[in-house]
C-alpha positions as CSV (number, residue, x, y, z in Angstrom):
1,M,-27.0,29.9,-39.0
2,T,-23.3,30.7,-39.0
3,L,-21.0,29.6,-36.1
4,N,-20.4,33.2,-35.2
5,R,-24.1,33.9,-34.9
6,L,-24.8,30.7,-33.0
7,I,-22.1,31.5,-30.4
8,A,-23.3,35.1,-30.1
9,G,-26.8,33.8,-29.4
10,V,-25.4,31.6,-26.6
11,V,-23.5,34.5,-25.2
12,A,-26.7,36.6,-25.1
13,L,-28.2,33.9,-22.9
14,V,-25.3,33.9,-20.4
15,L,-24.1,37.5,-20.4
16,P,-26.1,40.6,-19.7
17,A,-27.3,42.3,-22.8
18,Y,-25.0,45.2,-22.3
19,A,-22.0,43.0,-22.4
20,V,-22.4,41.5,-25.9
21,A,-20.3,43.3,-28.5
22,Q,-21.7,43.7,-32.0
23,S,-18.5,42.4,-33.6
24,G,-15.8,39.9,-32.9
25,T,-14.8,36.4,-34.1
26,A,-16.4,33.3,-32.8
27,Q,-13.2,32.6,-30.8
28,D,-13.3,36.1,-29.4
29,V,-16.9,35.7,-28.2
30,S,-16.1,32.2,-26.8
31,R,-13.1,33.6,-24.9
32,S,-15.2,36.5,-23.6
33,V,-17.7,34.0,-22.1
34,R,-14.7,32.3,-20.4
35,W,-13.4,35.7,-19.2
36,W,-16.7,36.7,-17.8
37,D,-17.1,33.3,-16.1
38,D,-13.8,33.8,-14.4
39,V,-14.8,37.3,-13.2
40,K,-18.1,35.9,-11.9
41,A,-16.4,33.1,-10.0
42,I,-13.7,35.4,-8.5
43,G,-16.2,38.2,-7.7
44,S,-18.9,35.8,-6.3
45,D,-20.6,36.6,-3.0
46,A,-19.3,33.1,-1.9
47,N,-15.8,34.5,-1.7
48,E,-16.9,37.3,0.7
49,G,-14.8,40.0,-0.9
50,R,-11.5,38.0,-0.8
51,G,-10.0,39.8,2.1
52,T,-6.4,38.8,2.4
53,G,-6.0,35.6,4.4
54,T,-9.7,35.0,4.8
55,T,-11.6,31.8,4.0
56,G,-13.2,33.6,1.0
57,H,-9.9,34.6,-0.4
58,L,-8.7,31.0,-0.1
59,R,-11.7,29.8,-2.0
60,A,-10.7,32.1,-4.8
61,V,-7.1,30.8,-4.5
62,G,-8.4,27.2,-5.1
63,Y,-10.4,28.4,-8.1
64,V,-7.3,30.0,-9.7
65,E,-5.2,26.9,-9.0
66,R,-7.8,24.8,-10.9
67,R,-7.7,27.2,-13.8
68,F,-3.9,26.9,-13.8
69,R,-4.2,23.2,-14.2
70,E,-6.8,23.5,-16.9
71,I,-4.6,25.8,-18.9
72,G,-1.6,23.5,-18.5
73,L,0.6,25.7,-16.4
74,A,3.3,24.1,-14.3
75,P,3.7,24.9,-10.6
76,A,6.4,27.4,-9.9
77,G,5.8,28.1,-6.2
78,A,7.4,26.5,-3.1
79,Q,7.8,22.8,-2.8
80,A,6.5,22.0,-6.3
81,S,3.2,23.8,-5.6
82,Y,1.5,26.9,-7.0
83,R,1.8,28.7,-3.7
84,Q,4.3,31.0,-2.0
85,T,3.5,31.8,1.6
86,V,3.7,35.6,2.5
87,P,4.0,36.4,6.3
88,L,1.9,39.3,7.3
89,E,0.7,41.3,10.3
90,E,-2.8,42.7,10.4
91,Q,-3.6,46.0,12.2
92,T,-7.0,47.4,13.0
93,I,-7.3,51.0,14.4
94,D,-10.2,51.3,16.8
95,H,-11.2,54.8,16.0
96,S,-14.0,54.8,18.6
97,A,-11.4,54.2,21.3
98,S,-8.7,56.5,19.9
99,S,-8.5,60.3,20.0
100,V,-6.7,63.1,18.3
101,S,-6.5,66.8,19.3
102,L,-4.8,70.0,18.0
103,I,-2.9,71.5,20.9
104,D,-2.2,75.3,20.8
105,Q,0.7,77.1,22.5
106,S,-1.2,77.5,25.7
107,G,-1.9,73.8,25.9
108,T,-5.5,74.0,25.1
109,K,-6.8,71.0,23.1
110,Q,-9.1,71.2,20.2
111,P,-10.5,67.7,19.5
112,L,-10.7,66.3,16.0
113,A,-13.5,63.8,15.3
114,L,-12.2,60.5,14.0
115,D,-15.6,59.8,12.5
116,R,-15.5,63.0,10.5
117,D,-12.2,65.0,10.4
118,M,-9.3,62.5,10.3
119,I,-8.5,58.9,9.4
120,I,-5.6,57.3,11.2
121,S,-4.1,54.8,8.8
122,A,-3.3,51.3,9.7
123,Y,-0.9,51.0,6.7
124,G,2.8,50.4,6.9
125,G,3.6,49.3,10.4
126,P,2.5,49.3,14.0
127,R,1.1,52.6,15.3
128,A,2.4,54.2,18.5
129,A,0.0,54.1,21.4
130,A,0.6,57.8,22.0
131,T,2.0,60.7,20.0
132,E,2.5,64.4,20.7
133,A,4.5,66.4,18.2
134,P,4.7,69.8,16.5
135,L,3.3,70.1,13.0
136,V,5.2,71.5,10.0
137,F,3.8,72.0,6.5
138,I,6.2,70.8,3.8
139,G,4.3,71.6,0.6
140,Y,4.0,68.6,-1.7
141,G,6.5,66.6,0.5
142,M,8.7,65.8,-2.4
143,H,12.5,65.4,-2.4
144,L,13.5,65.8,-6.1
145,P,16.8,67.8,-6.1
146,A,17.8,66.5,-9.5
147,F,14.6,68.2,-10.9
148,G,15.2,71.4,-9.0
149,H,12.6,70.7,-6.3
150,D,13.2,69.8,-2.6
151,D,10.5,70.2,0.0
152,F,12.8,68.7,2.6
153,A,15.6,71.3,2.2
154,G,16.1,73.4,5.2
155,V,13.4,71.8,7.3
156,D,14.1,70.2,10.6
157,L,11.8,67.2,10.8
158,R,13.1,65.5,13.9
159,G,10.3,64.7,16.3
160,K,7.8,66.6,14.2
161,I,4.7,65.5,12.1
162,A,5.0,66.6,8.5
163,V,1.9,67.9,6.8
164,A,1.8,67.6,2.9
165,I,-0.8,68.2,0.2
166,S,-1.7,66.2,-2.9
167,G,-0.2,67.1,-6.3
168,G,3.3,68.0,-7.2
169,P,5.5,70.4,-9.1
170,P,5.0,70.8,-12.9
171,N,7.1,69.4,-15.7
172,I,8.1,66.3,-13.7
173,P,7.0,62.9,-15.2
174,A,4.1,61.3,-13.4
175,P,6.0,58.2,-12.4
176,I,8.7,60.3,-10.7
177,K,6.1,62.2,-8.7
178,A,4.2,59.1,-7.9
179,N,7.4,57.4,-6.7
180,Q,7.7,60.1,-4.1
181,R,4.5,58.7,-2.5
182,K,6.6,55.8,-1.3
183,E,9.9,57.5,-1.0
184,R,8.4,60.3,1.1
185,L,7.6,57.8,3.9
186,R,11.1,56.3,3.8
187,L,12.7,59.7,3.8
188,L,10.6,61.0,6.6
189,G,11.5,58.0,8.6
190,R,15.2,58.6,7.9
191,S,14.8,62.3,8.9
192,G,13.5,61.4,12.3
193,A,10.0,62.6,11.7
194,A,7.2,61.4,14.0
195,G,4.6,61.1,11.3
196,L,2.8,62.4,8.2
197,I,-0.7,63.9,7.7
198,M,-1.8,64.0,4.1
199,L,-4.2,66.6,2.8
200,T,-6.1,66.4,-0.5
201,S,-7.3,69.3,-2.6
202,P,-11.1,68.9,-3.0
203,N,-10.6,68.8,-6.8
204,M,-8.3,65.8,-6.5
205,V,-10.6,63.6,-4.3
206,E,-10.9,60.2,-5.9
207,I,-13.0,58.3,-3.3
208,P,-15.7,60.4,-1.5
209,W,-14.6,61.1,2.1
210,S,-17.8,59.4,3.4
211,R,-16.7,56.2,1.8
212,Q,-13.1,56.6,3.0
213,L,-14.5,56.8,6.5
214,L,-16.3,53.5,6.1
215,L,-13.2,51.8,4.7
216,A,-11.2,53.2,7.6
217,R,-13.1,50.8,9.9
218,Q,-11.4,47.9,8.2
219,S,-8.0,46.5,9.0
220,Q,-4.8,47.0,7.1
221,M,-1.7,44.9,6.8
222,Y,2.1,45.1,6.5
223,L,4.8,42.5,6.0
224,S,6.0,40.8,9.1
225,D,9.6,41.3,8.1
226,R,10.4,44.7,9.4
227,S,13.3,45.2,6.9
228,L,10.7,45.2,4.1
229,R,8.7,48.1,5.5
230,D,9.0,51.7,4.3
231,I,8.5,53.4,7.6
232,P,9.6,52.8,11.2
233,D,7.4,51.3,13.8
234,G,5.4,53.9,15.7
235,F,5.1,56.4,12.8
236,F,1.9,58.4,12.9
237,L,0.2,58.3,9.5
238,A,-3.2,59.9,8.8
239,S,-5.3,61.8,6.3
240,M,-7.5,64.8,6.9
241,A,-10.9,65.5,5.4
242,P,-10.8,68.3,2.8
243,D,-13.7,70.0,4.7
244,S,-11.8,69.9,8.0
245,S,-8.2,70.7,6.8
246,E,-8.6,74.5,7.4
247,A,-8.4,73.9,11.1
248,L,-4.7,72.9,10.9
249,F,-3.7,76.4,9.5
250,A,-5.3,78.7,12.1
251,G,-2.8,81.2,13.3
252,S,-0.1,80.2,10.7
253,G,-0.7,83.1,8.3
254,H,-1.8,80.6,5.6
255,D,-5.1,79.0,4.7
256,F,-6.0,75.6,3.3
257,A,-8.2,77.0,0.5
258,S,-5.3,79.0,-1.0
259,L,-2.9,76.1,-0.7
260,A,-5.4,73.7,-2.4
261,T,-5.9,76.1,-5.2
262,A,-2.2,76.4,-5.7
263,A,-1.8,72.6,-5.6
264,D,-4.5,72.2,-8.3
265,T,-2.3,74.2,-10.7
266,S,1.0,72.6,-9.5
267,A,2.1,76.0,-8.3
268,P,5.0,76.4,-5.8
269,L,4.1,76.0,-2.2
270,P,5.6,77.5,0.9
271,K,7.1,75.6,3.9
272,F,6.3,76.7,7.4
273,E,5.7,75.7,11.0
274,L,2.1,75.4,12.0
275,S,0.8,76.9,15.3
276,Y,-0.3,73.5,16.7
277,K,1.0,70.3,18.1
278,L,-0.9,67.2,17.4
279,G,-1.7,64.8,20.2
280,A,-3.0,61.4,19.5
281,T,-3.9,58.3,21.5
282,V,-4.2,55.3,19.3
283,T,-5.9,52.0,20.2
284,A,-5.1,49.2,17.7
285,R,-5.4,45.4,17.5
286,R,-2.8,43.3,15.7
287,R,-2.5,39.6,14.7
288,R,-0.1,37.5,12.6
289,L,-1.3,35.7,9.5
290,T,-0.1,34.3,6.2
291,S,-1.6,34.4,2.7
292,P,-0.4,32.8,-0.6
293,N,0.9,34.3,-3.8
294,L,0.2,31.9,-6.7
295,V,3.0,31.2,-9.2
296,A,2.9,29.1,-12.4
297,V,5.1,28.9,-15.4
298,L,4.8,28.2,-19.1
299,A,8.3,27.0,-20.1
300,G,10.0,28.9,-23.0
301,S,11.1,27.1,-26.1
302,D,14.7,28.3,-26.3
303,P,17.1,26.3,-24.2
304,R,19.0,29.3,-23.1
305,L,16.4,32.0,-22.9
306,A,13.9,29.7,-21.1
307,R,15.8,30.5,-18.0
308,E,14.5,34.1,-18.3
309,Y,11.0,35.1,-17.4
310,V,8.4,37.6,-18.5
311,I,6.0,38.0,-15.6
312,L,2.2,38.4,-16.1
313,S,0.6,39.6,-12.8
314,A,-2.6,40.6,-11.2
315,H,-3.9,40.6,-7.6
316,L,-6.6,38.2,-6.3
317,D,-7.3,39.9,-2.9
318,H,-9.8,42.7,-2.4
319,V,-11.1,44.4,0.8
320,G,-13.4,41.7,2.1
321,I,-16.6,42.3,4.2
322,G,-17.1,45.9,5.4
323,P,-19.7,48.4,6.4
324,E,-23.0,48.0,4.6
325,V,-23.8,50.3,1.7
326,D,-27.4,50.1,0.5
327,G,-27.8,46.9,2.5
328,D,-24.7,45.1,0.9
329,A,-21.6,44.4,3.0
330,I,-19.6,42.3,0.6
331,Y,-17.0,44.3,-1.3
332,N,-16.8,41.8,-4.2
333,G,-14.0,43.4,-6.3
334,A,-15.3,42.0,-9.6
335,I,-13.4,44.6,-11.6
336,D,-10.8,45.3,-8.9
337,D,-9.2,42.9,-9.6
338,G,-11.3,40.0,-10.8
339,S,-11.0,41.6,-14.3
340,G,-7.2,41.5,-14.1
341,V,-7.0,37.9,-12.9
342,A,-9.4,36.8,-15.6
343,S,-7.3,38.6,-18.2
344,V,-4.1,37.0,-17.0
345,L,-5.8,33.6,-17.2
346,D,-7.0,34.3,-20.8
347,I,-3.6,35.6,-21.9
348,A,-1.9,32.5,-20.4
349,A,-4.3,30.2,-22.1
350,R,-3.6,31.9,-25.5
351,L,0.1,31.6,-25.0
352,A,-0.2,28.0,-23.9
353,A,-2.2,27.1,-27.0
354,G,0.2,28.7,-29.5
355,P,3.9,28.3,-30.4
356,R,5.9,28.7,-27.2
357,P,7.7,32.0,-26.8
358,K,11.5,31.7,-26.4
359,R,11.5,33.0,-22.9
360,S,9.4,31.5,-20.2
361,I,6.1,33.1,-19.1
362,L,5.7,33.4,-15.3
363,V,2.1,33.8,-14.2
364,L,1.9,35.5,-10.8
365,I,-1.4,36.1,-9.0
366,V,-0.5,38.0,-5.9
367,T,-2.1,38.5,-2.5
368,A,-2.3,41.6,-0.3
369,E,-2.2,44.2,-3.0
370,E,-4.9,46.3,-1.3
371,P,-2.9,46.7,1.9
372,G,0.0,48.1,0.0
373,L,1.4,45.8,-2.8
374,L,2.6,43.4,-0.1
375,G,2.4,40.1,-2.0
376,S,4.2,41.5,-5.0
377,T,6.8,43.2,-2.8
378,Y,7.5,39.9,-1.1
379,F,7.8,38.0,-4.5
380,A,10.1,40.7,-6.0
381,R,12.4,40.4,-3.0
382,F,12.1,36.6,-2.6
383,P,11.1,35.1,-6.0
384,T,10.5,31.4,-6.4
385,V,12.6,31.3,-9.5
386,P,16.2,32.7,-9.9
387,R,16.0,36.5,-9.5
388,Q,18.5,37.2,-12.2
389,G,16.0,35.6,-14.7
390,L,13.2,38.1,-14.1
391,V,13.4,40.4,-17.2
392,A,10.0,42.1,-17.3
393,N,6.6,42.5,-15.7
394,L,3.2,43.2,-17.3
395,N,0.6,43.9,-14.7
396,F,-3.2,44.0,-15.0
397,D,-5.4,45.8,-12.4
398,T,-8.9,47.2,-12.6
399,L,-9.1,47.1,-16.4
400,L,-12.4,48.9,-16.8
401,P,-13.7,47.5,-20.1
402,L,-16.5,50.0,-20.1
403,W,-15.9,51.5,-23.6
404,P,-14.5,50.2,-26.9
405,L,-10.8,49.8,-26.8
406,T,-8.9,52.3,-28.9
407,E,-6.3,53.5,-26.5
408,I,-3.9,51.8,-24.1
409,L,-2.6,53.2,-20.8
410,A,0.8,51.6,-20.2
411,Q,2.0,53.1,-16.9
412,G,5.8,53.2,-16.9
413,D,6.2,53.4,-20.7
414,G,8.7,56.2,-20.5
415,E,11.0,54.4,-18.0
416,S,12.2,51.4,-20.1
417,S,12.4,50.0,-23.5
418,L,9.1,48.2,-22.8
419,G,7.5,51.5,-23.8
420,D,8.9,51.0,-27.3
421,N,7.6,47.5,-27.4
422,A,4.2,48.7,-26.2
423,R,4.0,51.4,-28.9
424,T,5.1,49.1,-31.7
425,V,2.5,46.5,-30.8
426,A,-0.2,49.1,-30.4
427,A,0.4,50.5,-33.8
428,R,0.2,47.0,-35.4
429,Q,-3.2,46.6,-33.8
430,G,-4.6,50.0,-34.7
431,L,-4.3,51.2,-31.1
432,R,-2.4,54.0,-29.5
433,L,-0.7,54.6,-26.1
434,V,-1.9,57.6,-24.1
435,P,-0.3,59.3,-21.2
436,D,-1.7,59.0,-17.7
437,P,-4.7,61.4,-17.8
438,L,-4.8,61.8,-13.9
439,P,-1.2,61.9,-12.7
440,H,-2.2,63.3,-9.3
441,R,-3.7,59.9,-8.4
442,N,-0.2,58.5,-8.2
443,S,-1.5,55.3,-10.0
444,F,2.1,54.3,-11.0
445,V,2.9,53.3,-7.4
446,R,-0.6,51.8,-6.6
447,T,-0.4,48.7,-8.8
448,D,1.8,45.7,-8.4
449,Q,4.1,46.5,-11.3
450,Y,5.7,49.1,-9.0
451,S,7.1,46.4,-6.7
452,F,9.1,45.1,-9.7
453,V,10.2,48.6,-10.7
454,R,11.5,49.1,-7.2
455,A,13.4,45.9,-7.5
456,G,15.1,47.1,-10.7
457,I,12.9,45.0,-13.1
458,P,11.3,46.9,-16.0
459,A,7.5,46.8,-15.8
460,L,4.3,48.2,-17.3
461,A,0.8,48.4,-15.8
462,L,-1.7,47.9,-18.7
463,K,-5.3,49.0,-18.8
464,F,-7.9,50.7,-21.0
465,G,-6.7,54.2,-21.9
466,F,-8.8,57.4,-21.8
467,T,-8.2,61.1,-22.4
468,P,-9.5,64.1,-20.4
469,G,-12.9,65.3,-21.6
470,S,-13.8,62.1,-23.4
471,E,-16.8,59.9,-22.8
472,A,-14.4,57.2,-21.5
473,F,-13.0,59.8,-19.0
474,R,-16.6,60.4,-17.8
475,L,-17.3,56.7,-17.4
476,E,-14.0,56.2,-15.6
477,Q,-14.7,59.0,-13.2
478,A,-18.2,57.8,-12.5
479,W,-17.0,54.3,-11.8
480,R,-14.3,55.5,-9.4
481,A,-16.7,57.7,-7.5
482,N,-19.5,55.1,-7.2
483,R,-18.0,51.6,-7.4
484,Y,-14.3,51.6,-6.6
485,H,-13.8,49.9,-3.2
486,A,-17.6,49.7,-2.8
487,P,-20.0,46.7,-2.7
488,S,-21.4,47.8,-6.0
489,D,-18.2,46.6,-7.8
490,D,-20.0,43.3,-8.2
491,I,-21.0,41.0,-11.1
492,N,-24.3,42.7,-11.5
493,Q,-22.9,46.1,-12.4
494,P,-23.9,47.5,-15.8
495,G,-21.7,48.4,-18.7
496,I,-19.0,45.7,-18.7
497,M,-17.9,44.7,-22.2
498,P,-16.1,41.3,-22.1
499,V,-15.3,41.2,-25.8
500,E,-13.5,44.5,-25.4
501,A,-11.5,43.0,-22.5
502,I,-10.5,40.2,-24.8
503,R,-9.2,42.8,-27.2
504,L,-6.9,44.2,-24.5
505,D,-5.8,40.6,-23.8
506,D,-4.9,40.1,-27.5
507,Y,-2.8,43.2,-27.3
508,A,-1.1,41.9,-24.2
509,V,-0.5,38.5,-25.8
510,A,1.3,40.1,-28.7
511,L,3.3,42.3,-26.4
512,A,4.3,39.4,-24.2
513,I,5.5,37.5,-27.2
514,D,7.4,40.5,-28.5
515,I,9.3,40.8,-25.2
516,A,9.8,37.1,-24.8
517,N,11.2,36.6,-28.3
518,A,13.4,39.7,-28.4
519,P,17.2,39.0,-28.7
520,S,18.0,41.1,-25.6
521,R,16.4,41.8,-22.3
522,P,14.4,45.0,-21.7
523,R,16.6,47.9,-20.6
524,W,15.9,51.1,-18.5
525,T,16.1,54.4,-20.3
526,S,19.2,56.4,-19.7
527,D,17.3,59.0,-17.6
528,S,15.1,56.6,-15.6
529,I,15.7,56.9,-11.8
530,F,14.7,53.2,-11.4
531,G,17.4,51.4,-13.3
532,P,20.8,50.2,-12.2
533,P,23.3,51.4,-11.2
534,A,21.5,52.3,-7.9
535,T,21.3,56.1,-7.7
536,E,19.8,58.7,-5.5
537,K,18.8,60.7,-8.6
538,G,15.5,62.3,-8.1
539,Q,15.1,60.9,-4.6
């Protein structure tokens, strides 16, 4: 019996039958066992869904620290440890004790049901106890004058609640549109707006509304440092059910169905005052807490370039324990983002075992991604190594090894020279980069690489690629609808292909070495809005 066949036989005993690939070297198969063991350990019920700052999350922190030591990574956190403490505040909206109404011009109130029609978000900062403000529809809610589009132009937002719909104008790169998701909140705050209500076209719904309602019962967090927040305290932030959104437009001369159809095709949208005010009474609980980022380093081999760092990142937190779904209340987050952490560990182990790259490799496992990229935001602003040494970030989140790897999605590939590196390495390995197939999801700003982009550090978010209409596209859509932020994202889910995950890791190893050994640092493209010098272009 050959060594390959022997190891494959062992794998068959420890991995579900669906997970065993039919090809791959003995080393690949052995690494896939280690990868799956890491996913199982991180996504275990014992970690209780790894809610930020919880005992279960800290159990997973201890596991990752042990793996750092096994790999031979040196501590790069505070006080010669692997940890960087992130100060946070947790907020829980009590929807049962809160109320929202539409108020017409006669003062008559039309109540909205918070267990059906609307979700008040706990994201971003403390909610005001009471809000009453006129409503104004601002289309996509995007301020992109450099691209010939500005939904803020000519609109007086002072003291008003803006209403915007998902999607965006055509012929604008997905990262630019996605960036507006964050910039919109900052700009609304600057404009004196009292809040924002987001609407979603039924065709753009990612998570079924029924599951969003369940998740809304859980807490959210924001950074304790007010200067690091995007919106002012007291800002009203909510989303409306697609089935209930029509109520906002009564008497306005417009209807939600027509606006949603226009948004689906990226058509121009009007801006107009709505006939209602919105009145809200919000009951919320808040508490202070801390949670650690984990930081380790593999020192570079070049005496000069070793002072520069290529960051490999993933997030360890998930959404913890929540409402039961089919009798299960633990939201394990095995793929989101146990898969990303397992891959970063595998990549780091490969790099540690081979010739050292010239630049140092910084391994960063962040906390509080789910509440809004908080751990990575904090690290990007207050790194534990000299900030001028941070040259690039490769981030790994919800990899979805559910199909054979032939395509790579590298979000941000058009914004910096990292895209050239990514394409070159892909070609060497018989892979190809594909564009974001679902740009309306704003995925570019929903993963931790965006925190580094905002700080002026070129970054890519890497995962399995797929194209519209393909079998991979169907599998991805089904996973999002049924397992994303649900208890069923656990270690018993079918279809995971660890050997294919290792293939993505091999790609990332080669890419990290390519970046770390390059004579010069990565650079922003000339037309990117994210690079220095600081500019208001497109914002």
